N, C-alpha and C positions, 0 to 999 in steps of 0.2 A: 356189438354182438356179444352176448353173454356166452362165454365158453362153458362147455359141459365136459365134466370129467367122469369117465366111466371105467370100471374095473374090467379087465380082460378075463378070458376063460381060465388062464393060468395064473391069475393074480397080478398081471401087469396093469399099467395105468395108461389110459387113452384119453386124448383131448379131442373133442368133437365140436365142430361149428366155429372154430377160431384158429388163427395161426399160432404156431408154437413159438412163444416168446421166452426171453430169459427169465422174466418174472414167473411165468407158469412153470418153467423148468425147475427153478429153485423151490417153488411151492410143492411140486410133486416129487422131485428127486433132488434133495438138497445137496448131495455129494457128487452129482453128475458133472457140474461145471467146476473146474479147478481154478481156485483163486491164485493170483500171482504171489508167490511166497518169496520174500527176501531171504536168501540162504545165509546172509550174514547175521549173526546174533550179536546184539549190542552188549558188551561186557563193561560194567562200570569199573573204571580204574581211577578212583578219586585221588588227587594229589594230597593225601591226608597223612602221609608218614614221612615228613621231612627229616626228623631226627634219625629214624631208622635208615633212611636213604643215605644221609650224610655219613653215618657210622659204617655203612657197608662199602662206600667208595674209598674210605681210608684203609689203613693197614691194621686189621685186627690182630690182637696178641693171643697166642695160643695159651690157654689156661689148663693146667694138668689136674685141676681140682674144681669142684663146684663152688669153692670159696676163692674168690680172686682177691689177693692181698697186694697192695701197692703202696708206694711211698710218695709223699708230696713234700716239697720244701718251698719256702718263700724267702723273702729278703727281710733284713732288719728294718723296722719302721724308721722313717726319716724324720718324724716329728712327734713331739710330746708337748705338754703344756705346763705352765708354772702352777704349783700347788700351794705356795705360800708367798704372799706379797713381800717384795724387797723394797726397802726405803733407802734412797741414796745417802751415802755418808761422805762428808767433805774429806778430800785428800786421799781417798781410797780408790784404787783402780782394780781391786779384786774383791770377790765376794763368794759366799756359798749360797747357791741358788737351789731352792727346793723345787723339784719337778716331779711329775706323776710317774714317769718311767725313766729313772736314771740309768738303768742297765743298758740302754741302747747307745750310750755314750762311752767314749774311752779317751784317755789322755792323749794330747796332741791334736785332737780334732778341733775344728772351728764350728761355731754355731751362729745362727742368724735369728735375731729376734726383731720382728717388724713392729711398727706402730708405737715406738717409744717417743719420749719427749724430754727435753731439758729446757725448762722455762716455757717460753712460747715457741721454741724451735722443735719441729717434728723431725725425727730421724729413725732410721733402721739400724739397729745395733749389730755389730759383728764382734764376737768374743772368742777367746782362746780357752780351751778346756785344759786346766792344769792337772786336775785329779778328779776321781769319781768316788763317792761314798755311797752308803746304803740309800739315803734319801736325797742327797744333794750332789751337785756338781760344782766344783770350784772353777770360776771363770775369770778371765782377765780381759778388761776392755781394750779395744784396739782402735787407734786413731792417729791421724797425722799431726794433730796439734793438742795442746794441753787440755782444751775444753772437751774434746772428743774422747779423751781417755777416762773421763769421769763416768761412772756407771749410773745411769738415770734410774728413776723409779720403775720397777717392773711389776705390773699388776698380776693378780691371780687370773689364770686363764690365758695369759699371753703365750703365743706359739713359740716354741724353741725348736728350730729346724737344724738338723745335722748338715754340715758342709764338709769340705775336704780336709784331710789331715795337713798339718803344717809341721814338718820334721825339721830338726836342727841340722846345721851343716855337717856335723860328724855323726849323726844318727845313721845306723845301719839297719836296725830292726825297729819294729813298732808293735803295738798291741795286737795280739793274735785275734783272729776272727774266723770261726768255723760254724758251719750250718749242719744241723743234725736232721735228717729226713724223718718225717712222722709217718707211722704206719697206719693204713686204713684198710678196710675190706668191704667187699660187696659180694652178694650171692649171685651165682648164675642160675637163671630160671629155665626150666625145661619147657619150651613152647612146643605144642603139638597140634596137628590137624590131621584128620583122616577122611578120605574120600572112598566111598564104596559103591560099586556098580554091579547090579545083578547080571549074570552071564546071558540070560534070556533077553534082558533089556538091551544089553550091549550088541547082541546079534540082530535085534529087530531093526527093520528099515525105518528111517526117520525122514520127516519132511525137510529137516535142516541138519547140517553136520553138528552133532553134539556128542562128544566122546568123553572118555575118562580124562583126557588131557585138558579139556575145557573145564571140567569140574575141578581139576587140580589147580588151574589158574585162579579160579574164583576162591578156592580154599586158601591159596597163598595170600591173596589180597585181604581176606578176612583175618588170616593169621597175623599178617603184618600190622593191621590196624589194632589188633589186641596187643601186640608187642609194643607198638608206639605208646599206648596208654600206660603199660607197665614201665617202659623206659623213662617216661616222664613223671608219673605220679605213683608208681609202685611203692609198696612198703616192705623194706627188707625184713624177712622173717624165715625161720625154718622150724619144722615140726615133723613128728613121726606120724605118717598116715595110718599106720596100724595094719593088721591083717596080713603082715608080711610084705607090704608094698614098699617099705623103706621110707626115707625122708622126703619131704616136699620143701623145696627152696623157692623163695619169692624174692625177686630182685628189688633193690632200692632205686627209686626213680631219681633222675638228675635234678628234679625240682627240689628235692629234699637234701641235696648234697651241697648247697650253698645258702648262706644267709645274707648274701649281698643284695639287698632289696632297694628298689626304687619305687616309691609310693606316690600315686597321684590321685587327685579327686576325680571320681567318675564323672564323665561328661564335661570336664574342664581341661582337657589336654590341649595345651597351647604350643605354638612354635618355640616359646622359651622353655617349656617343659621338655620338648624334644632335644633342645640344645643341652639342657642340664642332664638329661638321660645320656646323651652322647658323651658328655664330659665324664660322667661317672663310669661309663662302659670302657672308655679308651684311655683314661688316665689313672695313675696310681698303682697300676698292676703290671706294667711293662709287657703287655701282651700284644696280639696282632692288631694291625690297623684296619682289618676287614673282619666283620663279625656278622652273624646271622641272627635276625630278629624273627622269632616264631611267635605268632600272636593269634588270639581268638578273634572272632568276627567283630566284636564290639570295639576292640583296640584297633583293628584294621579300619573300621568305619571312622573312628576318630582321627586316625592318621590320614585317611583319604580326604576328609573334609577340611583338613588344616590348610590355612592360607600359606602361600609361599612367602618366605622372608629371606633377608639377605644371607643369614647364617646357614640356611638350609638350601642347598642347590636343587636344580631340577632333577626329577626322577627319570629313570629309564629301566627297561626290562633287560635282564641278563640271565643267562643260563649257567648254573653251576651245579655240579653233582647230579646232573640230570633233572634239575628242578628249575622252573622259571621264577626268578626273584624280581621284585621291584627294588632297584638300587637307590638309596638315599645318600647323598653326599653331605657331610658336615665338615666343619673345620677340624674336627677331632679324628674323624675316620669315616669309613663307609659301612653302611648297614644294608645287608641283604634281607629284605622283608618278604615273608611268605605267610599266607593264611594256614593255620593248623586247625582242622576240624576237631582234633582231640581236645583242645582247650574248651570248645563249645560243649562237646560230649561230656566232659568231666566238670561242668559247671564253672569254668573259668573263662567266659566269653570276653571279659574286659581285661584279662591278664595276658601276659606274654613272658618271653624269656629270651635274653640275648646270650648266644652261645658262641664261644670261640672254638671253631673247628680244630684248631691246632692243639687244643687241650681237651678234646673229647675223645676218650679212648674206649674201644670196644674189646672186651675179653670174651673169648669163645672157648668153651669146653667141648661142645659137640658142634661142628660146623653144620650149616644147613644141608640137609640131605633128604632124599626120598627113599622109602623102603616099599617095593611092590610085594604084595601078599596075595597068594591064590588061596582063598579060604575054602574052596571046593576040594582041594587036595588034602586039606587037614580034616575034612569031614564036618566043618562047622556050618557053612552056608554056601550056596551055589553063587558065589560072588567073587569079584576081584577088588582088592582094596589097595590104596596107596597111603602110607603114613608119612607125614611131613614132620621133621623134628629139628630143633635147634636149641642148644643150651648156651646162653650168653648173658652178658650184663654190660651196662655202660657206666663209666666213672668220669668225673671231672677231675683231671689231674691238678688243676690250678683253680681252686674254687673262686678266688677273687677276680678271675678273668671273665666270669659269667655273672649275669645280672637277672634277678627275678623282677618283673614288672607287675605290681599289684595295685589294683584299683580299690579305693576306699573313700570314705566320706571325710577323712581328715586331710590336713594339708600335706603335700609331699614332704617326705623326710629322706635323709640319707644316712647310712650306717656310720658310726664313729669308729668301729673296730673292724679289722679284717675278719672275713668269715672263714670258718673251718668246716670241712665236710662232716656230715651227719652220719654216724655209724649205723649200719643195719641193726634193728632191734633184736636182742637176744631174749627169748622167752624164759620165764622163771618157773614154768610148769614142768612136771616130770616128762622126760622123753623129748625135751626141747633142745635148744642150741647148747652145745658144750664145746668150748674151744681149748680145753685143757690138752696139752701135749701136742698142739699144732705149732 
């Protein structure tokens, strides 16, 4: 039976010759039937800010200026290499050995030179340092028999490793050794977000609960995602905005604060590469045995598809700092692995960074705070606003304790010298950065 729809005398709608069904009702009065509305609004909270999260869980340091200055100190290098070949001389058990960095040695120390030979016999030589000159160290061979006291040929490039001091029976003092901290700086960046809601819209009835607080929550998520990018890849700079607004400070990201790089061939990350990476991350810097590996999706994919080998143990999920990590055990230490969408967003999908949380320091000039503003009282707009503000920066207190993982087409390489923090750039334009008198 074909239904007939007729208009009533007062403009109403009438269905004639057919039962009233849901389909006819929706056709003639679309808003009459109420749909079931889920009152819960899905708020996207991506786990995309691990660096910011870790820095907030720790103890931030109060900074009384927008410029955070800090000192870092490291240890004396334990190894150098021979710069000029030494040829053995009959009957001599002392020699002046040319080395690349003689300043790291002092008298009464012992040194270890591996890979030497006397004739067909291979040996590792131990020597006593008698004195240190500008380019050389005077060493004395040590051995329990006459043959071992001869100094063998020492080739260019041979490693010379510092060992313990050997004092005489009546020695009371020894060579002094002091470390001088090196000053570095970073800029605190003022991060802001503003949420504004019209008073009429605030008072209007809504199908779901959607208030200014909900808007604030999403604004905080977006603000933290922006802060994460600045904390990782930001460029340190300051300039005058003009028009009486004062200076703008931009923070230096931790990616630029270390040159301790591990490079691997993209698409060729192997279990042996992971072992080499772990060795680099956990040795030679005296840092923690547990570190965080923050990586882009490409590096995470490479790690996930890697076959299990004896040197890399089984993985498990652990929660630290409110973040779910995949824990990888190696013979050198433990890595807490987490995906960072920031690396993908900043065109580093195959890169990553190993961070030692013990040496990740946050400086805060303005703690995170909210400022409610009633703009209707000031006569600007009939709205209420909330301004979110934080002025802060991150620094790596011990640059060699952290590792940048960089994918490239060349073979993996490891740095030969310890990395130093990169200072924020000072502009040479008028009205730019000026540190005189600070």
